[in-house]
N, C-alpha and C positions, 0 to 999 in steps of 0.2 A: 504494500500500500504506500501511499504518499509519505515521503520522509518529512519529519517535523522541521520547520524552518527556524533558524536561529538568527539572532542579531548580535554581531560583535561590536562592542563599544571600545574605541581606541582613543584615549585622552591621557595626557600626563598628569592632569589634576584629578586627584582621588575623589574629591567631593563631586566634581562634575560627572565622573564615571558612575559613581554610586547613585546619584540622583536620577540620571537617565535610565540606569538599569532598573532602579526601583519603580519608576513610573511605567516603563515598558512591561515589566513583570506583572504589575497590577493590571495592565491592559491585556494580559494573556500571552505575552511573548516569552520565549526562552532566550535568555541573554547570557553573554559571557564578556568579561572585561579584560582589557590589556592596557598596561601603562605606557607602552611604546609601540611604534610601528614594527620594530624589530621583533618584539615578542609575538605580535599578532601574526607575522609572516611565518613563524615557526609552525603555526596551526592551519592557516588559511591557504587552501590550494585551489586548483582550477575548478573543482566540483564542490566547492564549499556550499553547504546547504543553507544559505541564508544571505543576509545583507550586512554591510559594513557601515557604521556611523563613526566618522573620524573627525577630530579637530584638525584645523589647518596648521596652526602654529604649535609645534612640538619640538623639543630638543632632539638632537640626533637626526634621524630621518623625519623630515617635516611632512605635513599632509599631502603636499603636491608630489613629493618623491614617492610617498606611500601609494598614492593614487596611480601614478604611472607604473609602479611595480605591479599593482593589482591588475591593471588593464593589460599588462603584458602576460599575466598568468591566465586571465579570463576576461575578455572584453565585455561579456554579458553580466558580470558581477555588479549589482547595484551598490554604489557607494554614495552615502549622504554626507556632505561636508558641513561642519559646524564652523562658522566664522565669527570673529570678533568685529567690533566697530572699525571700519576702515579697511577691512579685508575683502569687501565685496568685489572689487576688480579681480582679486586673486581667485575668488569663488567662481566668477564668470569664466575665467581661464580654465578652472577645474572642470566646468561643464563642457568646455570645448574639448578637453582631454578625454572626457568620458564619464564624469560624475553623473549620478542619477539626479541629484538636486542638492541644494544647500539651504541651511537655516542660519539666520543671523542672531547672535546673542543680544539680549535675552529673548528666547523664543517661547511661544505658547506650547505647553506640553501636548495639548490636544492636536495641534498642527503636526507635531512630531509623530504622534500615534497614527494619524491619517497617512502621513508620508511613509511610515514604516509598513502599514498595511498594503499600500499600493506597490511598494518596492518588493515585499515578500511575495506578493501575488505574481509580479513579473518574474521574479527569480524562479518560482515554482514552475511556471510555464516554460521558461528557458531550459530548466533541468529535465522536465518531462520530455520536451522535444529532443533534447540531446540523448536521453535514454532510448527514445524510440529510434533515433538514427543508429545508435549502437546495436539495437536489437535487429534492425534491418540488415546490418552488416554482419550479424552473427547468427548463422543458421541454427546452431545448437541451442542458442537462447530462445529464439522464437519458436522452435519446434517443441520446446518444453511447455509452451502455452497450449499446445494441442494435446492436453492430457486425456487419459482414458485408457482402460485396459480391455475394452470391448473389442471383438474381432473387427467391427466396422472401422473403429479408430485406428487399429493396427494397420489395416489395409490403406486407410487414408494417408497415414504417415509414410508408408512405403511408396504410394503413388506420388506423393509430393517429392520425395527424394529422387525417384526415377525421372519424373517429368521435369523437375527442377534442373536436372543436369543437361537437358536438351535445349535446343534453340527455338523450338517451334512455338507458335501461338497457342493459347489455351482458352477453353471455355469452362467456367465454373458455374454450376447451378445448384439449387437447393432451396429449401424453405427459408423464410425470413428468420433471422436470428441464429442461424447455424454457424456463422463465422466465416462467410465467404471471403470477405476482405482480408481477414487474418490469414487465410490460406494463400491468398495472392501475395501477401507479405512474405510468407514462408517460402513460396516458390522462388521469389526473388532472392531471398536470403541464402538459400542452399545452392543457387546456381552460379554460373560464371559471371553474371552481371551484378553480383552482390554489392560491389563497391561503386556501382554506377547509380544514375538517377532512378528514383522510384516515384512516379507521378500518378496520382489518382484523381479521376474526375467522374461526375455523374452525367449521363446522357439525358436524364429526365429533368423536367422543370424549366426548360428553356426552349425558345422557338428555334427554327432551323437556322435562321441567319445568325443568331447569337451563338449557337452551338458550333456552326461552321467557323466563325471568327475565333472562338476559343481553341478549337482543335487545330485549324490550319492557317489562321491569320487572314489578313493583317490585323494586328492588335491596335486598338485605339489608344490605350493608356501607354504612354511613352516608355520604352525600354523593355516592356514585357514581351515574352516570347510566346508564340502559339505552342500548345502542349506537345505537338509532335516534335518540335524543336527542343523544347525543354527536356523531354524524355529521351532524346537522341542517345543511342548507345546503351540505354538502360531498359526499364520496363514501364509501359504505359498501361494503366488499369482503367478500363471503361466500365463503370458500374451502370446497371440498368441498360444494358446494351440493346434490349428490345425496344427502348424508346428512341433509338437513333433513327431519324427520318430516312426514308428510302434514298433520297438524293445523296445524303451524306454516307449511306452505306456503300454506295458505288465509289464515292471518293475515298473512303477509308480503305476499301479493297484495292483500289488503284495504288494508293500510297504503300500498302503492305506489299503489293507485287513489285513495286519499284525498288524495294529494299534489297531484292535479290535473296540468295540463300548461301549461308545462314543469314537470317534477318538481323540487321543492325540493331533494331529496337524490337523488343518482344511485346506483343499485345496480349494482355490477359483480360478477357471479357467476362463480366459477371451478370448473370440473369436471375431475376427474382420472380419468374413466371410460374413456378411449379404449383404454388398454392392457388393460382387463379384459374386452373383448369386448362391452361394453354401451355405450349412449349416455346422455347426460344426459336425453334425451327419454323414455327408458324409466323413469326414476326420478322425474320431476317431473310434477305434474298438468298437463294440456295448456295450460290458460289461463296458468299461471305460466311454463311453458316458452316459449310463443310471445311472451309479454310480454318475457321476457329475450332471447330469440334473435332478436328483430327486428334487433338489431345483434350480430353474432357474429364473433369472431376465433378462428381455429384456428391454433395455433402449429406451425410446421414442425419435425419431428424433426431432430436433428443430422445423421443419415445422408443427408438430402436436401439438405444445404447445401454440398456440394462442397468447394471449396478454402477455404471459411470454416473448416473443421475445422483446417487447418494454421495459418491466421491466428490463430484462438483459442488453439490449443495454444501457439504461440509467445508470444503476449501473456501468457498465464497463467504459462508457464514463466519468462519474464523477470521477472515480478512476484515469483514465489516465489524466484527466484535472488537478487533484490535483498533480499528479506526475510531469507533465510538467509545472505547474505553470501558467495555462491559464484557460479561461472559457470553459465550455463544450458546444458543438455545439447545436444550437436550431434545433429541429426536426419539420418540417412542417407536415401538415396533409397528403400531398401527399407522403412525405418520410416515414411517419409512415405506410401508406398503403403498400408502396413498401417493407418495412422491413417485414411486415406480410406476403406478397405474395411471397417473395424470396424462392427459393427451398432449400437453405442452405445445400448443399451436405457435407460441412465441419462441420456443426452443431455448437456447442458452441465455438469450437476452431476458426472457421471462423468468428463467431460473434465478438469474442474478437479482432481479427485482424482488422475487419471493424471499430469497436469502436475506436481503437487506431489510425488508419489512419484518421478517421473523426476528432478526436481531433487535430492531427497534421495539417490537412488541415485548420481547423478553426483557429488555432493559426497563420497560414500564411495568413488567409483571402481569401483563394481560395478553389475551389472545392465544391462538394455537396455529400451528402450521396448517392443520386441517381447515380452519376458517379462512386462511389466506388462499388456499387452493380452491375452496368453494366460491370465494368472492371473485376469483379470476375466471371461474367456469360455473356461472350460475345455473347453466342448463345441464351440468354434469354432476352426478352424485359422486361423493368422494370414494365410494367403494367400486365404482365402475372402472373397467380397464379397456384401453383401446387395443391392446394386444395381450391376450391371455397368456399367462405364464404358470408353470407348475408351482405349487406351494414351496417346494424345496428351493427354488431359485430365490423367492422372496426371503426365506429364512437365511439362506447363505449370504445374500446381499446385506441383510441387516447385521448378521454376525460379523461380516468383514468390516462394515462401517463402525460397529461398536468397538472392535479391537483397534482399528485405525485411530478413532477418536481418543481412546484411552491411552494408546501409545504416545500420541502427540501431547496429551495433557500431562503425562508423566515423563515427557522428553526422553523416551526410550528406556526408561527404568523397567526392566522385566519384573522385578520384585513388586514394584508399585502396581503394575498391570495385573499380576497374579493375585495380589491382595484385593484389588477393587472388583475384579471379575470372578474371584473365587475359583481360579483355574490352577491345576498343578502345572509345573513347568513343562512337562512332556506334552501335555494337551495343548498348551499355548504355543509351543514350538511347532507342533503338527499343524495347528490351524493357521499360523503365520505362513508356514511353507505352502499350505494349500491355497492361500489367498495372495501369495506373492508379496507378502509384507516383510521388510527387512529392518532389523533394529537400527542399523546404521543410518537409515533415512530420517530417524527421529531424534538423533543425538544433537544437542546444541552446545 
């Protein structure tokens, strides 16, 4: 989950450091203080999870020197400069160098809080974008997001690894919320173009003229490139490909053909038509469809993934519980069966929403997972199943979830799990081997 943002306060005057720290702490920020720029630089690096507040006039390395050093480490790091009377020209120069903003003494504490909030928000966005870029360049990292032990997920990961290594264009389809764009990311990350541009756009919600301009140019806003140029040498992802007007389908096909073989830019088309009773083939001109569908990936709906549903629910609930600072809800055997039986029309996206709402309910001490499922499917009774399964499968799925949850709660302590579940060591070992659970995965 998101990393907590910090605020580093750098000032040689102890009273100033303490007063700023106390005020920001009362406003809900996590602070740390340093008496000099040199001390702060021992801790602050390129991925520092927060914001810097620094005085301009300090002995040794002054605020301007400190700012220039920080900008050389990470030009996106927000630095708020504090100036004394007469230092405003220097503060303006600091803004030119890269400072986020400056405050002139004496300043209003509320103004400082407002500035700190906007700066930490900007920092979080920058770090999230950086993390995403790293994931896109690291196939092993992004593949770990495609979790699940079900056979359909094992086949999906194998397909991604196989198709990712090729140069051909790809068509991805599946129901809403199954993770089609994530799979497009994974195809890019495990292939030869991993270090190149990854550009995503939707073909829906715009008229033909606007879509043509964004894809092929010319662009009105100065300096911007059409998407086919921006993605050159990398991957161009076209979401809602079925919405692409016929005239542009011909133009897209011509552009793809002009690239030769192997294609300089890979096209990954994403279709959302499965749940509408139509197929992508119905909406695309045949030559474009067959060019894209030569390599096709169809994502499995959540209801076909068996005990993956419980694994995913537990993971998401634990993440939200950490984010909200409370305990994750306990899942009863009846609720586990209902999670497995639910139709999940919204797939993973819907499961994430249910997990978050379950954590919020648990924090308040009200509601059940069953009530959340029923509110999402008013026309579906909680005991109904879309795909009948033997009782044995439900029991085994619940047993695996129970052991998994308990192992994580005890951080891999076998003794703790044995005591809580009243299981002898041999039985626990056998069940962990049966369900593919390894103690090393839980150690912290």
